C-alpha positions in Angstrom: -14.1 -69.7 -3.3 -14.2 -71.4 0.1 -16.7 -70.0 2.6 -16.3 -69.8 6.4 -17.7 -72.7 8.4 -20.9 -72.1 10.4 -18.9 -71.9 13.6 -16.5 -69.4 12.1 -19.5 -67.3 10.9 -21.0 -67.5 14.4 -17.7 -66.3 16.0 -17.5 -63.5 13.4 -21.0 -62.4 14.4 -20.0 -62.3 18.0 -16.9 -60.1 17.2 -17.4 -56.6 18.5 -15.5 -54.9 15.8 -17.4 -56.7 13.0 -20.7 -55.9 14.7 -19.8 -52.3 14.9 -18.8 -52.1 11.3 -22.0 -53.8 10.2 -24.2 -51.5 12.3 -22.4 -48.5 10.8 -22.8 -49.8 7.3 -26.5 -50.4 7.9 -26.8 -46.8 9.1 -25.2 -45.5 5.9 -27.4 -47.6 3.7 -30.5 -46.5 5.7 -29.7 -42.9 4.8 -29.4 -43.9 1.2 -32.8 -45.7 1.4 -34.5 -42.7 2.9 -33.3 -40.7 -0.2 -34.8 -43.2 -2.7 -37.7 -42.4 -4.9 -41.1 -43.6 -3.5 -41.4 -45.6 -6.7 -38.4 -47.8 -5.7 -39.7 -51.4 -5.5 -40.5 -52.4 -2.0 -40.2 -48.8 -0.8 -42.6 -48.9 2.2 -40.9 -51.8 3.8 -37.4 -50.6 2.9 -38.2 -47.2 4.4 -39.6 -48.8 7.6 -36.4 -50.7 8.1 -34.4 -47.6 7.5 -36.3 -45.6 10.0 -36.1 -48.3 12.6 -32.4 -48.6 12.0 -31.8 -44.9 12.6 -33.3 -45.2 16.1 -31.8 -48.4 17.5 -32.2 -49.4 21.1 -29.0 -51.3 21.6 -25.5 -50.6 20.2 -24.0 -53.6 21.9 -25.9 -56.5 20.3 -24.7 -58.0 17.1 -28.0 -56.9 15.5 -28.2 -58.0 11.9 -24.5 -59.0 11.7 -25.6 -62.6 11.2 -27.3 -61.7 8.0 -24.1 -60.0 6.7 -21.7 -62.7 8.0 -23.7 -65.3 5.9 -23.2 -63.3 2.7 -21.1 -65.4 0.4 -18.6 -62.7 -0.3 -18.2 -61.8 3.4 -17.9 -65.5 4.3 -15.3 -66.1 1.6 -13.3 -63.0 2.6 -13.2 -64.1 6.2 -12.3 -67.6 5.2 -9.4 -66.2 3.2 -7.9 -64.7 6.3 -4.6 -66.2 7.3 -6.3 -67.2 10.5 -10.0 -67.7 9.8 -10.6 -69.3 13.2 -9.6 -66.0 14.9 -12.7 -63.7 14.5 -10.6 -60.6 15.0 -8.3 -61.5 12.1 -11.2 -62.8 10.0 -13.1 -59.5 10.3 -9.9 -57.5 9.4 -9.8 -59.5 6.1 -13.3 -58.0 5.1 -13.3 -54.6 3.5 -15.7 -51.9 4.4 -16.8 -51.9 0.7 -17.6 -55.6 1.0 -19.7 -55.0 4.1 -21.6 -52.1 2.4 -22.2 -54.2 -0.7 -23.5 -57.0 1.5 -25.8 -54.7 3.4 -27.2 -53.2 0.2 -27.7 -56.7 -1.2 -29.5 -57.9 1.9 -31.6 -54.8 2.5 -34.8 -56.2 0.9 -34.4 -59.4 2.8 -33.9 -57.6 6.1 -36.9 -55.4 5.4 -39.1 -58.3 4.5 -39.6 -57.5 0.9 -40.3 -60.7 -1.0 -39.8 -61.6 -4.7 -43.6 -61.7 -4.9 -43.9 -58.2 -3.6 -41.4 -57.0 -6.1 -43.1 -58.8 -9.0 -46.5 -57.6 -8.1 -45.9 -54.0 -7.0 -48.3 -51.6 -8.7 -46.3 -49.1 -10.6 
């Protein structure tokens, strides 16, 4: 599956609609994280990110959209757009479900939870 070029991903990150969709998906996932059991691997860092996400200071910046735009599934969906060089059309080719899945997959990375943390968590 072809992925977007780096320039296409950069333009996607700058797209207002894509940024809004990612911020909303992050808010949804933050609510899920706050409902997780404390025994969830990486819980303290995951919860810290969730709390910070629910009290953002700026709704106009792209925020963490760059992390999501770099997700291989997101990048491939944008590249499959009939006009991948048009960020508005590229973001329309990405489903909400794909964005939510990418946010869930990237949550530990965004929270700073490492593979070492997960492997060595006292349970």
